[in-house]
N, C-alpha and C positions, 0 to 999 in steps of 0.2 A: 141462412139456409132455412127453411120450413120446419115446422116439428116432425122430428122424427127422420131428419135428414134426407127427405124426399121432394123433390121438385114437382109442384103439381103441373097440370096440362095447362093452366092459364098462365103460371108463371113462366113455363118453358115458351108457349106462344109468344109472350112479352119478349123473353130474350133471344127469339128466332127473329121476331121482327124487328128488335133494337140492330140486331148482328146484320139481317139486310139492309135495312136502313144504312146503317155505316159502310156495309161491304158497296152499295150503290152511291153513296158520296164519294167514298175514296176511288172507286173505278172513273167516277166523272172527273175528278180534279187529275188523277195521274193521266187520263187520255187528253184532257184539254192541255195539260203542261206539255206531253209529248209531242201532241199535234203541232200546237202554237211552235214551240221549241223547232222542231224541225223544219217548219213552212218558215222560220224567219232564218234560219241558217240559209236555206235553199235561197230564198230571196237576197239575202248578203251578198253570197257567195256570187249569184250568176249577176245580180243587179245593183247590188250596193244599197238596198232598200231594207229597211228593217219591215216586219209585218204591219206594224203601226203605220210607217210611211205610207206603203202600199194603201191600206184602208182609208187612210186621208185623201190620199190621190184618187181613190175609186168614189168616195163620197163628193168630191169636189166636181168630177167628171160628171156625176148624175145629176148634181144641184144645176137648178137654172142658171144659165149664165157663166155656168162653171165655177159660182164661187159661192161662199156661205157665210156667214157671220160667225167668227171665231168662236163666240160662247156656243152656238149651234154646233160647229164641228166638233167642240171639246165634249159637248153631251153625245154625238151621234158616234164618237169612238170610245167613249167611257174614258174620258180623261179630265184631269183636273185644268184650272184655268191655265197655272203654271207648267203644268205638263204639256199642254196644247201649244203654250208659245215655244217652250225648248223644241219641240217635234216641227213646229212652222219655221222655228229659226233655222235649223238644218235645211229645211226643204227651200227656204228663200234662198239660203247661200249657194245650193246646187243650182239655182235657177227655175225650180220645178213649180214654185207657188210664188206669188208676190201679193202685197198689202194692196186692197183696194179700199176706198173709202165711201161712204154714202152720202151723197148729195145733200141730201134732206136732214142728216145729222150726223155732223163731223166726229160725234163722240163714238159712232159705231163704226168698228173696223171689220175688213172684210179680208178674206183669205181667198185668192184666186188661182185657179189652175191655169199655168203658163202653155204654152205651145210645146217647150221642152218637158214639162210636166206630162203633158198628154202624151208623147210620144215614150217617155220612159214607162207610163203606165201601159201603154199598149205593148211595150216590148216585155215587160215583167208578168203580164196577165197570163200567157201559156205556162208559165215556171208556177204562178199561183194556182192555176186551175188544176194542173198536174198533181199538185201537192192535195187539193181537196180532194180529188178523183182515190190517188194512192194511198192517201191516209185515214179518209173517211167513206166517201161514198160507195168505191167498189166493194166495202166491208159489209154491205148492207144490201138487202134487196130492197124494191121498190116500193112493197108494202112496209119493209120495217121502215124506211126512210119516210113514208107518210106518216106512221105511227109516231116514229122518234120528233118529228118536226111538231106533232099534235101536242105530245107530252112538254117540249121545251118551251112551246109559246107560253106554258104557263108560269115559268120563271121571270123574274124581274130582268129588265133589260138595261137599266142603267141604276147608278147608285142612287139618283133622283128618287126611283122608286123605294129606295130601302130607308128615306130620310125618317120615317117615321109618320108622316103627312097622311098615309093611306092606311095606317095602321094606328089607330087611337090607343091601344094597349101595348104600343112598342116598349114603352119604360118598364112593363112590368113582364117583358120577356126574359 
């Protein structure tokens, strides 16, 4: 505590700023956790898919030829190589995804959406979209959604961005 037991205006400003920062961070984490947990539960109970399963099917559906290199798919859904392997193994067993190879380079492995995977995605889409609407978008005005998107785009989108390559002083943080 400063001399005389009084907190200066500057010290109070720092304390409030730190509290606001912490409150924002905790609110972000809690909201993300609650929303993803509920969406995961809804997709599991209605369609037998996890939220990650759904996201992989969606990325494959949007990709050229409805297939992606497994490593690129892992990056797009922010999973490790072993994480995407486990996830794709389950989707392959279910018949929603199949392995495909590259004719030019046999070392390259692709994940390809099957017709059954496309149908599963189509069936699960309304549940997913209802969850997005109920748990997220309807809670904000259009203007707030625009502002939120502008703010969130500043955040790193993958673990690769946090590797220190883009931040020369990362070791000092």
